[in-house]
ROLUMTI-480803 format. One line per field, with one value per residue (C-alpha): residue number from 1; x, y, z. Coordinates in pm, 1 decimal. Example, Ala and Ser with C-alpha at 12.3 -4.5 7.8 and 13.67 -1.06 7.14 Angstrom:
seq (1,2)
x (1230.0,1367.0)
y (-450.0,-106.0)
z (780.0,714.0)
This chain:
seq (1,2,3,4,5,6,7,8,9,10,11,12,13,14,15,16,17,18,19,20,21,22,23,24,25,26,27,28,29,30,31,32,33,34,35,36,37,38,39,40,41,42,43,44,45,46,47,48,49,50,51,52,53,54,55,56,57,58,59,60,61,62,63,64,65,66,67,68,69,70,71,72,73,74,75,76,77,78,79,80,81,82,83,84,85,86,87,88,89,90,91,92,93,94,95,96,97,98,99,100,101,102,103,104,105,106,107,108,109,110,111,112,113,114,115,116,117,118,119,120,121,122,123,124,125,126,127,128,129,130,131,132,133,134,135,136,137,138,139,140,141,142,143,144,145,146,147,148,149,150,151,152,153,154,155,156,157,158,159,160,161,162,163,164,165,166,167,168,169,170,171,172,173,174,175,176,177,178,179,180,181,182,183,184,185,186,187,188,189,190,191,192,193,194,195,196,197,198,199,200,201,202,203,204,205,206,207,208,209,210,211,212,213,214,215,216,217,218,219,220,221,222,223,224,225,226,227,228,229,230,231,232,233,234,235,236,237,238,239,240,241,242,243,244,245,246,247,248,249,250,251,252,253,254,255,256,257,258,259,260,261,262,263,264,265,266,267,268,269,270,271,272,273,274,275,276,277,278,279,280,281,282,283,284,285,286,287,288,289,290,291,292,293,294,295,296,297,298,299,300,301,302,303,304,305,306,307,308,309,310,311,312,313,314,315,316,317,318,319,320,321,322,323,324,325,326,327,328,329,330,331,332,333,334,335,336,337,338,339,340,341,342,343,344,345,346,347,348,349,350,351,352,353,354,355,356,357,358,359,360,361,362,363,364,365,366,367,368,369,370,371,372,373,374,375,376,377,378,379,380,381,382,383,384,385,386,387,388,389,390,391,392,393,394,395,396,397,398,399,400,401,402,403,404,405,406,407,408,409,410,411,412,413,414,415,416,417,418,419,420,421,422,423,424,425,426,427,428,429,430,431,432,433,434,435,436,437,438,439,440,441,442,443,444,445,446,447,448,449,450,451,452,453,454,455,456,457,458,459,460,461,462,463,464,465,466,467,468,469,470,471,472,473,474,475,476,477,478,479,480,481,482,483,484,485,486,487,488,489,490,491,492)
x (-1186.8,-1461.8,-1754.6,-1847.0,-1501.1,-1551.3,-1298.1,-1353.1,-1378.2,-1734.8,-1921.4,-2273.5,-2480.7,-2658.8,-2466.7,-2436.4,-2292.5,-2010.7,-1973.8,-1976.1,-1689.4,-1518.7,-1514.7,-1193.6,-1010.9,-1170.1,-1044.2,-683.2,-668.6,-778.4,-601.5,-482.8,-815.1,-707.9,-338.5,-251.6,-310.6,-41.9,18.4,283.6,323.4,409.1,712.0,740.7,1108.9,1153.4,1431.3,1622.5,1429.8,1156.6,952.9,963.0,952.1,662.6,483.2,456.0,100.3,67.1,-22.4,-391.0,-336.8,-204.0,-490.2,-744.7,-531.0,-619.1,-486.9,-123.9,93.5,424.9,694.8,987.6,1237.8,1594.0,1839.3,1680.9,1418.5,1699.4,1691.7,1338.5,1347.9,1199.9,1180.1,1366.9,1628.4,1757.9,2133.2,2112.0,1918.1,2182.9,2481.7,2387.9,2159.9,2261.3,2454.6,2152.9,1906.8,1675.1,1877.8,2227.3,2040.4,1887.3,2208.4,2418.1,2142.9,2129.4,2453.9,2822.4,3061.7,3195.4,2866.8,2835.1,2532.7,2704.5,2696.3,2334.6,2354.5,2420.0,2098.8,1883.4,1779.1,1446.8,1427.5,1062.8,1010.8,742.9,675.7,412.4,220.0,275.6,175.8,-167.6,-232.1,-167.4,-425.0,-684.4,-604.9,-749.6,-413.3,-341.2,13.6,300.5,598.5,891.4,1191.9,1513.8,1763.0,1688.7,1880.0,2156.9,2253.7,2157.5,2001.0,1756.9,1882.4,2169.6,2345.3,2660.1,2689.2,2721.3,2939.4,2921.0,2617.1,2315.8,2071.6,2280.2,2621.3,2498.2,2200.7,1937.0,2159.6,1851.1,1729.2,1450.4,1356.1,1343.3,1163.7,881.5,844.2,842.3,564.2,353.0,358.7,277.9,-5.8,-150.4,-227.7,-62.3,164.1,515.5,731.4,1013.8,1141.4,1468.4,1673.0,1917.9,2116.9,2284.2,2373.6,2714.2,2874.5,3219.7,3165.9,2823.4,3004.0,3284.9,3025.0,2880.3,3194.8,3282.6,2910.2,2797.9,3034.7,3155.7,2911.8,3109.9,2812.7,2566.0,2773.9,2912.9,2638.8,2296.6,2217.3,2384.9,2148.7,1856.2,1928.4,1970.2,1672.6,1483.7,1667.4,1673.4,1333.5,1144.8,935.1,634.7,657.1,952.1,915.0,1248.7,1342.1,1642.9,1686.5,1653.3,2013.9,2091.1,1964.6,1840.7,2127.0,2362.3,2144.3,2139.3,1767.3,1655.0,1904.8,1780.3,1423.1,1494.1,1644.1,1335.1,1072.5,1254.6,1448.8,1399.7,1194.6,902.8,903.5,525.6,395.5,616.1,509.0,741.0,717.7,838.6,1149.0,1455.5,1622.6,1561.3,1292.5,1141.7,877.8,513.2,656.9,848.4,799.8,508.4,270.4,316.5,387.1,441.9,502.7,476.4,108.7,19.5,-346.5,-474.7,-856.8,-916.9,-908.1,-579.7,-465.9,-213.3,-232.8,-94.6,-62.4,-110.6,165.9,100.7,165.6,-72.0,175.9,154.8,525.3,717.1,763.0,974.5,879.2,927.7,914.9,863.4,489.7,172.7,-169.7,-289.6,-13.8,-200.0,-471.3,-825.9,-987.2,-1221.1,-937.2,-795.1,-1133.2,-1155.7,-801.1,-912.8,-1230.0,-1057.2,-779.7,-960.6,-1232.7,-979.4,-815.7,-531.3,-411.7,-356.8,-4.2,-80.4,236.7,349.7,693.1,805.1,1015.5,1376.3,1300.1,1054.5,707.7,412.0,286.3,-78.8,-224.7,-88.4,-247.1,-570.0,-575.0,-485.9,-726.2,-1015.2,-930.6,-951.5,-1319.7,-1427.5,-1309.6,-1462.9,-1803.3,-1736.8,-1462.5,-1679.7,-1682.8,-1275.4,-1113.8,-1119.9,-1349.5,-1305.1,-1375.7,-1734.0,-1827.9,-1819.6,-1555.9,-1720.2,-2105.3,-2203.9,-2426.0,-2306.7,-1939.6,-1791.5,-1944.1,-1685.6,-1799.4,-1666.5,-1841.6,-1786.4,-1923.2,-2219.2,-2485.9,-2741.7,-2777.5,-2965.8,-2689.2,-2447.7,-2259.5,-2296.2,-2217.3,-2079.0,-2101.4,-1890.3,-2058.4,-1817.1,-2046.3,-2402.9,-2612.4,-2820.4,-3187.7,-3104.7,-3152.9,-2870.7,-2934.4,-2693.0,-2652.9,-2474.8,-2663.1,-2973.0,-3210.1,-3485.6,-3795.5,-3624.8,-3357.0,-3232.2,-3016.5,-2906.3,-2608.2,-2369.9,-2427.5,-2778.2,-3004.0,-3319.3,-3343.3,-3335.2,-3646.1,-3588.5,-3748.2,-3632.5,-3571.4,-3524.9,-3248.1,-3125.6,-3190.6,-3301.8,-3215.0,-3367.7,-3124.6,-3310.7,-3283.0,-3030.9,-2958.1,-2602.5,-2584.7,-2718.8,-2507.6,-2270.4,-1950.8,-1872.3,-1685.1,-1801.5,-2094.5,-2112.9,-2425.1,-2445.7,-2678.9,-2816.6,-3024.8,-2901.6,-2973.1,-2600.3,-2394.7,-2075.0,-2186.8,-2478.2,-2229.5,-1975.4,-2220.6,-2403.9)
y (459.7,258.9,202.7,-181.4,-338.3,-748.5,-1019.1,-1080.1,-830.5,-852.5,-993.3,-896.6,-815.6,-1134.7,-1360.0,-1650.0,-1927.3,-1706.6,-1626.7,-1968.3,-2049.5,-1792.0,-1922.4,-2119.0,-1820.2,-1632.0,-1882.3,-1887.8,-1513.1,-1525.4,-1850.8,-1629.2,-1662.5,-2025.8,-1988.4,-1970.3,-1655.4,-1692.3,-2056.8,-2267.4,-2400.2,-2758.2,-2890.7,-2707.7,-2589.3,-2325.5,-2326.2,-2006.6,-2011.6,-1794.0,-2063.6,-2217.2,-1884.2,-1761.8,-2039.9,-1984.4,-1881.7,-1505.3,-1512.7,-1455.6,-1152.7,-915.6,-963.1,-878.4,-607.0,-370.9,-55.6,49.7,337.7,400.6,645.6,808.2,927.0,986.8,1240.9,1396.1,1501.3,1780.4,1970.5,1865.1,2032.7,1875.8,1548.0,1227.8,1231.4,1552.0,1426.7,1265.1,1582.1,1797.9,1616.4,1468.4,1777.5,2066.4,2368.4,2573.1,2336.9,2439.7,2197.8,2352.0,2703.3,2620.7,2469.9,2811.7,2998.0,2862.7,2650.3,2753.7,2667.0,2336.5,2182.7,1795.1,1577.5,1431.8,1737.8,1698.0,1360.9,1532.5,1736.8,1458.8,1496.3,1348.8,1473.4,1530.7,1152.6,996.6,616.0,602.1,886.9,756.3,415.4,551.4,779.9,479.9,269.5,560.1,572.5,255.5,98.8,-279.7,-289.7,-23.6,-23.1,232.5,311.6,154.4,280.5,487.6,524.2,780.7,444.4,619.1,332.5,419.3,135.7,38.0,-153.7,-344.1,-300.8,81.5,179.9,544.7,637.2,499.3,683.2,572.2,661.1,1005.1,1232.3,1115.2,874.3,637.6,292.1,445.7,127.5,-16.2,204.3,222.7,-165.0,-191.1,75.6,-69.2,-391.9,-269.5,-44.8,-211.7,-466.1,-330.7,-561.1,-411.7,-398.0,-211.6,-52.6,-138.6,7.4,-249.6,-19.7,307.2,611.1,696.3,400.5,330.6,-49.0,13.9,257.1,-5.6,-288.8,-23.3,70.7,-307.8,-361.3,-555.3,-846.6,-801.2,-851.5,-681.9,-468.1,-710.4,-945.0,-704.9,-463.7,-511.4,-882.5,-859.2,-563.7,-748.1,-1056.9,-808.4,-644.5,-959.7,-1138.5,-842.9,-651.6,-966.4,-725.2,-922.0,-705.9,-613.6,-388.8,-402.4,-113.5,49.2,-264.2,-139.9,-90.5,-445.2,-816.4,-1046.5,-1233.7,-942.1,-870.7,-1248.5,-1179.8,-1547.4,-1707.0,-1452.9,-1499.4,-1876.8,-1833.0,-1582.6,-1845.1,-2140.9,-2064.3,-1683.8,-1622.6,-1433.2,-1742.8,-1808.9,-1498.9,-1249.1,-1069.5,-907.2,-699.0,-769.3,-516.1,-769.9,-682.2,-535.6,-703.9,-867.9,-564.4,-697.3,-1016.7,-1188.8,-1176.2,-1186.6,-905.6,-688.4,-287.5,-252.0,124.2,408.0,504.1,185.2,235.2,33.6,79.2,-291.2,-620.4,-763.5,-1142.7,-1126.5,-964.3,-601.3,-285.0,86.0,272.6,632.1,962.2,1222.4,1490.9,1470.4,1550.2,1377.0,1082.4,1230.0,1561.3,1874.0,2250.3,2368.5,2262.3,2415.2,2343.2,2217.8,1946.4,1755.7,1536.3,1612.9,1370.0,1330.9,1239.6,984.7,833.1,768.1,619.1,380.6,278.4,236.0,18.2,-195.8,-258.0,-410.2,-637.0,-409.5,-282.4,82.8,196.9,558.9,733.2,1058.4,1205.8,1269.8,1597.2,1565.9,1643.2,1340.3,1499.7,1414.3,1750.6,1851.5,1798.6,1452.4,1376.9,1538.2,1317.2,1017.3,1076.5,1163.8,836.3,650.2,777.9,691.0,352.6,334.0,373.3,176.9,-77.3,-367.3,-302.0,-254.7,-519.2,-836.3,-783.7,-915.4,-780.8,-834.1,-932.0,-592.2,-335.2,-21.6,41.1,-2.8,337.1,550.6,683.5,734.1,395.1,99.6,-245.1,-471.1,-784.9,-1007.8,-1297.1,-1198.6,-1355.7,-1106.3,-1201.3,-1533.9,-1556.6,-1565.5,-1231.0,-884.7,-648.2,-290.5,19.3,291.9,627.6,886.1,1167.5,1229.3,1181.9,1485.1,1503.6,1205.4,950.2,715.4,500.7,172.6,-74.2,-372.3,-473.4,-720.6,-653.6,-926.4,-870.0,-930.0,-742.4,-497.7,-184.4,42.6,326.3,205.6,415.4,481.7,224.3,287.1,63.0,271.0,293.7,147.1,28.6,-116.8,96.1,-124.6,-349.0,-100.7,-32.7,358.2,397.2,700.5,872.5,994.5,1382.5,1337.3,1627.4,1721.0,1609.4,1269.7,1208.8,897.8,1049.6,1367.7,1231.8,905.9,701.9,311.8,100.3,-223.9,-460.8,-794.2,-1074.2,-961.0,-1172.3,-1139.7,-1178.8,-1402.8,-1628.4,-1771.5,-1811.0,-2004.7,-2220.5,-2348.9)
z (-1793.8,-1924.5,-1705.0,-1632.4,-1605.8,-1578.6,-1513.5,-1877.6,-2196.8,-2355.2,-2060.0,-2032.5,-1739.5,-1649.3,-1875.3,-1559.6,-1786.9,-1858.6,-1491.6,-1400.0,-1599.9,-1426.7,-1054.4,-1130.8,-1248.0,-941.2,-685.1,-838.9,-827.9,-467.1,-352.4,-55.8,125.7,139.5,268.7,631.1,794.2,1081.0,1049.0,874.0,515.7,641.9,511.5,175.6,96.2,-155.1,-412.7,-503.5,-860.3,-952.4,-1046.6,-705.6,-484.9,-709.4,-609.2,-247.6,-143.0,-21.3,372.5,360.9,619.0,359.9,138.6,443.5,577.5,276.0,412.4,519.4,610.6,446.6,593.2,413.6,679.8,663.2,608.9,302.1,560.7,680.4,348.7,267.5,-73.2,-382.2,-284.1,-109.4,-403.7,-305.4,-273.2,-636.3,-769.2,-653.4,-708.2,-1092.4,-1186.8,-1430.8,-1235.0,-1265.9,-1124.1,-858.1,-609.4,-663.8,-613.3,-301.9,-168.6,-283.5,-111.9,202.5,315.2,328.4,37.0,64.2,253.0,179.2,221.7,489.1,665.5,690.0,920.3,1230.9,1168.3,1118.0,1501.0,1568.8,1895.1,1895.8,1783.3,1966.7,1857.6,2089.7,1937.8,1577.7,1692.2,1801.4,1507.5,1283.8,1471.3,1467.4,1078.0,1050.2,894.8,942.6,834.1,832.3,613.0,779.8,540.4,689.5,455.4,133.1,-179.1,37.5,230.6,604.1,819.7,1057.3,1278.0,1487.8,1248.5,1236.5,856.1,827.4,1108.5,1082.3,858.7,1091.9,1343.3,1638.4,1503.4,1353.1,1407.0,1645.8,1830.3,1833.7,1681.0,1509.3,1373.6,1711.6,1857.1,1638.8,1590.5,1971.0,2004.1,1723.3,1867.2,2225.7,2147.0,1836.8,1617.6,1312.0,1145.9,1130.4,802.3,663.5,329.1,238.2,-61.9,-242.2,-429.5,-262.4,-513.9,-375.8,-206.6,-326.8,-322.1,-535.8,-764.8,-822.8,-874.8,-1146.9,-1283.2,-1356.4,-1529.1,-1242.1,-1329.8,-955.5,-658.2,-379.1,-271.2,-232.4,-56.3,164.5,234.2,84.5,197.7,526.2,583.9,520.8,717.7,1022.7,994.2,959.8,1254.9,1463.1,1389.9,1243.8,995.7,814.8,510.7,337.6,80.2,-132.1,-379.3,-554.8,-788.8,-1141.0,-1236.8,-1203.7,-1242.2,-941.2,-1005.8,-914.4,-609.1,-517.3,-436.9,-507.9,-245.6,-4.5,-54.9,-32.5,291.5,415.1,304.3,442.5,783.4,876.6,1178.2,981.7,703.5,777.6,782.0,575.7,239.3,15.9,-298.4,-660.1,-658.2,-666.1,-986.2,-1339.4,-1489.8,-1165.9,-1123.5,-1200.2,-1267.8,-982.0,-598.7,-353.8,-446.5,-718.6,-698.4,-1081.4,-1074.9,-797.2,-758.0,-958.0,-1004.7,-1310.4,-1261.2,-1364.5,-1170.3,-1185.6,-1199.0,-937.9,-573.3,-598.6,-385.8,-490.2,-305.5,-303.7,-140.9,16.5,-95.2,-493.8,-547.6,-309.3,-70.5,170.9,381.6,182.2,309.1,-37.8,-59.9,-163.4,-17.3,-363.9,-368.5,-103.5,-186.3,-54.6,150.6,-148.3,-359.2,-113.4,-60.2,-434.6,-457.8,-193.1,-359.2,-707.6,-569.3,-330.3,-569.1,-802.6,-579.5,-457.9,-108.3,-52.3,86.5,213.3,242.4,481.4,515.9,895.5,938.7,1024.9,1402.0,1404.5,1343.7,1137.4,1014.2,1095.1,758.7,735.8,1054.2,962.2,609.7,841.6,1120.9,856.4,679.1,983.8,1092.7,751.0,814.0,1149.7,950.8,626.6,730.4,649.3,280.1,275.0,535.5,416.3,131.0,-237.4,-572.8,-690.0,-1045.8,-1155.9,-1030.0,-1133.8,-1255.9,-1607.3,-1608.7,-1345.6,-1322.1,-969.8,-840.8,-720.0,-584.6,-346.9,-178.4,138.6,312.0,507.6,757.8,656.0,292.2,179.6,-94.5,194.0,20.8,88.2,-214.3,-144.7,-366.4,-305.8,-384.9,-437.3,-462.0,-336.1,-616.5,-775.7,-687.5,-429.3,-724.1,-787.6,-1100.0,-1121.3,-1397.4,-1216.4,-919.4,-1019.0,-720.1,-615.0,-437.7,-91.0,-198.1,89.3,17.3,293.3,354.8,608.7,903.2,836.9,949.2,732.9,439.8,107.8,-142.7,-484.3,-821.6,-1128.0,-1461.7,-1765.9,-1662.8,-1389.7,-1030.0,-910.3,-591.2,-373.5,-125.9,220.5,312.5,613.1,831.5,852.7,1213.6,1111.4,810.7,834.7,635.3,470.7,197.0,2.8,120.8,104.4,-7.7,157.4,-94.7,42.6,-142.8,-494.6,-768.1,-879.5,-582.1,-651.9,-387.0,-624.5,-903.3,-671.0,-525.2,-861.3)
């Protein structure tokens, strides 16, 4: 990854004239800041075409939120082996695969995937505890799996009469219980993941056999489910998936989105992703996800999200996990800094167990992230990318900026320092200091000493006793009164 990534290739530090020309591009990229956070879009009517749907402004709450929690929970949490694609990997893999060996060794002959359904019990599920945990983690929005590719529904649905959490397993409306707890105990925005396809649903298999020239499945199952979810639970994030085998025309995605934006109970505030049919990803929809764990490392021209996992190998809970498979706190904060500085949101996934627990190591990572955000949240929430995303001299430094009343330019710049500098000296090439510039470590009140060295600034970090250290992993510098804050260029 190259140091000193800019909005425009080849732009040199201090090229003020060139930066002025980018203000329009910046305004277009962050038009969400001008869109209503929780208000109406007037009399705009969206047609079922991508030209019309893609023109809808993204509600500004989403860009400001930055941090979300993703939950992959379903019948796959019962075998909890391999990953959440257990059913597909078991049925579609070679006879000697690890999935088939696992089943032969642990379950009687003739055991089917449906037999796992009653074992998805959720008896220890405490939605209030989950809500409190996600609040403590610093999350601003939540995305719960309503239905994965296995087709099992985590709500009281009228579309799937016997393959849902009320009819089989916990006998609870899991979506409804968590939505109620989130809204009662937090300010977190509630959202839902929904898979369009179902691997082995006979209606979908029939459409697939007909090369998707018939649309029995979306008309009878997927789209009615989406309408039911929106009308019943009013999610303000719809995270679509399972779209890749057929086009958006087959799924009737454009028609659904036109209804969602024009008539639904969340039409003014809902955000959606880009997984609405083959060829849509990273091209159409609301914000872009592009791929799982998408982290481009450079500024994007469209709002995007990095949906990623604390367990590197699975989105769902798995028992055959090794301690080294979990991201360390340092790795999680590195991903956060890289994502936010390049204009993305971070959606952090954990997989609950079949009985409704979030295991201690997931809780630990989430609470550690929340403790870090308690100190450094001002550099994250409602921030914007700076002129530079990462530093031109020292690797491992990522930047954001934010409107500020403490800086004469009207903007503060933040540098995410992912490792404590050697000999307490940090040299940065991106910030241009003035005589009245001030540099602080967030959470430590005393301004830092600095001096210019050529075109760079050399910052002296203090010797801080461990008991006074604001954070254990990653520190954030706050710069006020820089010569090259974005505010200077926007106001010229």
